[in-house]
Backbone as CSV, one residue per row, in Angstrom:
resi,resn,N_x,N_y,N_z,CA_x,CA_y,CA_z,C_x,C_y,C_z
1,MET,-16.790,24.740,-0.765,-15.792,23.738,-1.145,-16.397,22.531,-1.554
2,GLY,-16.205,22.182,-2.634,-16.542,20.701,-3.057,-16.052,19.563,-2.835
3,ILE,-16.714,18.247,-3.147,-16.274,17.077,-3.292,-14.442,16.901,-3.800
4,THR,-14.624,17.604,-4.940,-13.244,17.684,-5.759,-12.028,18.123,-4.734
5,THR,-12.383,19.312,-4.269,-11.340,20.146,-3.470,-11.151,19.367,-2.186
6,SER,-11.884,18.836,-1.691,-11.570,18.016,-0.587,-10.725,16.845,-0.806
7,LEU,-10.974,16.374,-1.671,-10.462,15.062,-1.955,-8.946,15.427,-2.286
8,ILE,-8.732,16.735,-2.893,-7.497,17.191,-3.261,-6.527,17.470,-1.861
9,LEU,-7.486,18.258,-1.056,-6.899,18.591,0.067,-6.541,17.211,1.028
10,ILE,-7.315,15.834,1.057,-6.944,14.946,1.663,-5.616,14.172,1.256
11,ALA,-5.596,14.253,-0.320,-4.465,13.385,-0.963,-3.398,14.162,-0.514
12,ALA,-3.288,15.836,-0.559,-2.185,16.552,-0.704,-1.746,16.325,0.956
13,GLY,-2.675,16.190,1.961,-2.197,15.990,3.360,-1.508,14.801,3.561
14,ALA,-2.138,13.790,2.922,-1.773,12.430,3.276,-0.354,12.253,2.727
15,ILE,-0.132,12.763,1.411,1.300,12.797,0.666,2.308,13.454,2.076
16,MET,1.916,14.591,2.630,2.693,15.655,3.311,3.033,14.874,4.378
17,ARG,2.073,14.128,5.104,2.187,13.163,6.221,2.706,12.140,6.318
18,PHE,2.697,11.288,5.317,3.230,9.808,4.984,4.367,9.665,4.067
19,ALA,4.273,10.414,3.249,5.591,10.246,2.030,6.534,11.230,2.313
20,VAL,6.548,12.421,2.588,7.644,13.295,2.950,8.290,13.253,3.782
21,THR,9.747,13.064,3.664,10.514,12.749,4.803,11.703,14.016,4.986
22,ALA,11.225,15.219,4.438,12.365,16.374,4.668,11.641,17.020,5.916
23,GLN,12.593,17.921,6.384,12.569,18.358,7.606,12.865,19.800,7.520
24,ALA,12.224,20.584,8.299,12.526,21.761,8.246,12.786,22.668,9.813
25,ASP,13.422,23.875,10.091,13.269,24.092,11.331,12.361,25.168,11.413
26,GLY,11.585,25.012,12.674,10.386,25.653,12.864,9.160,25.539,11.796
27,PHE,9.336,24.485,11.455,8.089,24.201,10.583,7.895,22.667,10.276
28,SER,6.980,22.204,10.627,6.514,20.634,10.537,5.763,20.588,9.542
29,VAL,6.504,19.799,8.425,5.507,19.032,7.114,4.424,18.476,7.622
30,HIS,4.632,17.491,8.413,3.684,16.323,9.160,2.668,16.840,9.719
31,THR,2.666,18.210,10.410,1.530,18.879,11.173,0.997,19.512,10.212
32,VAL,1.190,19.870,8.901,0.773,20.570,8.010,-0.231,19.434,7.157
33,GLY,0.490,18.593,6.912,-0.462,17.212,6.557,-1.557,16.683,7.000
34,VAL,-1.340,16.909,8.280,-2.390,16.369,9.199,-3.686,17.497,8.952
35,ILE,-3.256,18.606,9.109,-4.291,19.889,9.197,-4.820,19.866,7.778
36,LEU,-4.098,20.026,6.880,-4.674,19.638,5.297,-5.850,18.369,5.284
37,MET,-5.571,17.297,5.843,-6.085,16.250,6.137,-7.837,16.368,6.625
38,ILE,-7.542,16.926,7.902,-8.632,17.089,8.332,-9.848,18.130,8.119
39,ILE,-9.004,19.415,7.310,-9.560,20.538,6.341,-10.601,19.800,5.492
40,GLY,-9.720,18.788,4.867,-10.505,18.106,3.492,-11.622,17.308,4.163
41,ILE,-11.493,16.637,5.140,-12.733,15.549,5.550,-13.530,16.088,6.375
42,VAL,-13.510,17.448,6.945,-14.551,18.407,7.201,-15.467,19.200,6.019
43,GLY,-14.635,19.687,4.793,-15.181,20.012,3.838,-15.875,18.934,3.012
44,ALA,-15.519,17.768,2.932,-16.261,16.810,2.292,-17.510,16.300,2.929
45,LEU,-17.672,16.335,4.234,-18.824,16.046,5.227,-19.865,17.160,5.000
46,LEU,-19.198,18.168,5.123,-20.221,19.345,5.081,-21.032,19.506,3.472
47,SER,-19.839,19.404,2.338,-20.381,19.095,1.024,-21.341,17.913,0.728
48,ILE,-21.215,16.736,1.273,-22.182,15.911,1.434,-23.470,16.351,1.921
49,ALA,-23.535,16.694,3.182,-24.611,17.138,3.833,-25.417,18.142,3.384
50,PHE,-24.876,19.172,2.418,-25.445,20.085,1.641,-26.113,19.190,0.419
51,TRP,-25.473,18.584,-0.162,-25.917,17.988,-1.592,-27.266,17.135,-1.095
52,ALA,-26.886,16.476,-0.074,-28.192,15.550,0.383,-29.463,16.622,0.837
53,SER,-29.112,17.741,1.590,-30.302,18.320,2.051,-30.969,19.090,0.614
54,TRP,-30.000,19.508,-0.368,-30.562,20.104,-1.675,-31.474,19.105,-2.286
55,GLY,-31.311,18.398,-2.688,-32.146,17.155,-3.399,-31.905,17.115,-4.779
56,GLY,-30.767,17.947,-5.395,-30.573,17.738,-6.806,-31.513,18.157,-8.051
57,PHE,-30.972,17.893,-9.306,-31.818,18.722,-10.130,-33.476,17.815,-10.592
58,GLY,-34.015,18.320,-11.214,-35.104,17.674,-11.620,-36.025,16.985,-10.878
59,ARG,-35.887,17.528,-9.569,-36.840,17.062,-8.436,-37.972,17.730,-8.309
60,ARG,-39.220,17.504,-8.709,-40.503,18.137,-8.863,-41.244,17.870,-7.873
61,THR,-42.405,18.916,-7.593,-43.593,18.219,-6.538,-44.675,17.859,-7.444
62,VAL,-45.148,16.679,-7.452,-46.343,16.545,-8.025,-47.721,16.376,-7.310
63,VAL,-48.351,17.053,-7.449,-49.698,17.016,-6.911,-50.751,16.177,-7.717
64,GLU,-51.315,15.313,-6.911,-52.423,14.521,-7.757,-53.484,14.510,-6.833
65,THR,-54.551,14.910,-7.861,-55.941,15.046,-7.192,-56.793,14.083,-7.897
66,ARG,-57.535,13.396,-6.750,-58.269,12.297,-7.148,-59.912,12.707,-7.314
67,ARG,-60.601,12.338,-8.477,-61.902,12.558,-8.441,-62.651,11.799,-7.644
68,PRO,-63.589,11.880,-7.473,-64.702,11.009,-6.724,-65.240,9.991,-7.532
69,ALA,-65.167,8.586,-7.277,-66.024,7.660,-8.124,-66.972,8.150,-8.592
70,ARG,-67.451,8.042,-9.852,-68.813,8.260,-10.363,-69.442,7.106,-9.960
71,GLU,-70.638,7.400,-9.691,-71.624,6.449,-9.484,-72.418,5.919,-10.977
72,GLU,-72.385,4.739,-10.618,-72.994,3.854,-11.800,-74.099,3.549,-11.585
73,THR,-75.129,3.731,-12.571,-76.428,3.550,-12.478,-76.644,2.325,-13.410
74,ILE,-77.428,1.420,-12.464,-77.863,-0.184,-12.789,-79.063,0.029,-13.240
75,ILE,-78.988,-0.632,-14.608,-80.535,-0.754,-15.393,-80.772,-2.239,-15.387
76,ARG,-82.161,-2.292,-15.026,-82.781,-3.402,-14.837,-83.855,-3.749,-15.918
């Protein structure tokens, strides 16, 4: 689940929880809204954690080797 899906779930859950006033027998729209918001928040946190551990595109390991300083001869 990506960030976009998580945000859509959070938005849909918030709408169902706070904006819908319809009621049905044996089915709570508000409870479904809260469940969707929780799933969206957990999905967003997991997605952020996986993206942070992955590192993104273009990350390369650069190995730098240093040459020993060459000795200069002093001419007198």
